[in-house]
C-alpha positions in Angstrom: -23.8 40.9 55.7 -25.2 42.1 59.5 -22.6 41.3 61.3 -23.7 38.9 63.5 -22.0 40.0 67.2 -23.6 43.6 67.0 -26.5 44.1 69.4 -27.7 47.4 68.4 -31.2 47.4 67.0 -31.2 46.8 63.5 -34.3 45.7 60.7 -34.2 42.8 58.4 -36.9 42.4 55.5 -38.2 38.4 56.2 -40.7 35.7 53.8 -41.4 32.4 54.2 -40.6 29.7 51.9 -43.0 30.0 49.4 -43.4 34.2 49.5 -46.4 34.7 50.6 -46.0 36.0 53.8 -43.3 38.8 53.9 -42.4 40.8 57.0 -40.3 43.2 58.3 -39.1 43.2 61.9 -37.1 45.3 63.9 -34.3 43.5 65.9 -33.8 45.6 69.1 -31.2 43.4 69.9 -29.9 42.9 66.6 -29.3 38.9 66.7 -27.7 39.0 70.3 -30.7 37.9 71.1 -31.1 34.1 69.0 -31.9 31.9 71.0 -34.1 28.3 70.5 -37.2 28.4 73.2 -37.4 24.5 75.0 -41.4 24.1 74.7 -42.3 21.1 72.8 -43.5 22.9 69.3 -40.6 25.2 69.2 -38.0 22.1 70.4 -39.6 20.1 67.6 -39.4 23.0 65.0 -35.8 23.5 66.4 -36.3 26.8 64.6 -33.9 29.1 65.3 -35.6 32.9 67.2 -34.3 36.4 67.5 -36.2 39.3 69.6 -39.1 42.0 68.4 -41.6 43.6 69.6 -45.5 44.2 68.6 -44.2 47.6 66.8 -41.5 46.1 65.4 -43.0 43.8 63.2 -44.8 44.4 60.9 -46.6 42.3 58.4 -46.5 43.6 54.7 -47.5 41.1 52.4 -49.8 37.0 53.3 -51.6 38.6 56.3 -54.2 37.2 55.3 -51.9 33.5 54.5 -50.9 33.8 58.2 -52.7 31.2 60.2 -51.6 30.5 64.5 -51.1 27.5 66.0 -52.0 28.2 69.9 -51.9 25.2 72.9 -51.8 24.9 76.4 -52.4 28.5 78.4 -52.9 29.2 74.6 -50.8 32.5 75.6 -48.3 31.9 73.1 -49.0 32.6 69.9 -47.1 30.4 66.9 -47.0 32.0 63.6 -47.3 29.9 60.1 -48.6 30.3 56.4 -50.5 28.1 55.1 -49.3 27.6 51.8 -45.7 26.7 52.8 -46.5 25.9 56.2 -43.5 28.1 56.9 -43.8 29.5 60.9 -42.8 32.6 60.6 -43.2 34.1 64.0 -44.3 33.7 67.3 -45.8 35.6 70.6 -43.5 34.5 73.4 -45.3 33.3 76.3 -42.8 34.4 79.0 -42.8 37.2 77.8 -46.9 38.2 75.6 -45.0 41.8 74.5 -42.0 40.0 72.0 -42.1 38.2 69.7 -40.1 35.7 68.7 -38.9 36.1 64.6 -37.5 33.1 63.1 -34.1 33.6 62.3 -34.2 31.2 58.9 -36.5 33.7 57.5 -34.9 37.0 57.3 -32.6 37.8 53.9 -29.6 37.5 54.0 -29.1 35.7 57.4 -28.4 32.0 57.9 -28.7 30.4 61.2 
């Protein structure tokens, strides 16, 4: 189990609910970056996200199973599995160089 109080960089494996999409995510601030976004879609889905980067996130299986949803300014990109509908990650509007990763998709982590 990962120390949730650590702010050290850590890498997790993750997946959607059905397992069609799998990924690895390096979290440069560990789990200390956990937050709830207040944009309209994130507020409605209620997911807790942690920070990764484009270089620190890699889809290892099922990239063809991911769909992308954009709205309003079209800067943020919300990615989800087309089979089970689970949101896995998103490109942040507030900082497009960062990704938000759904904590509930990370192996061994319970939000």
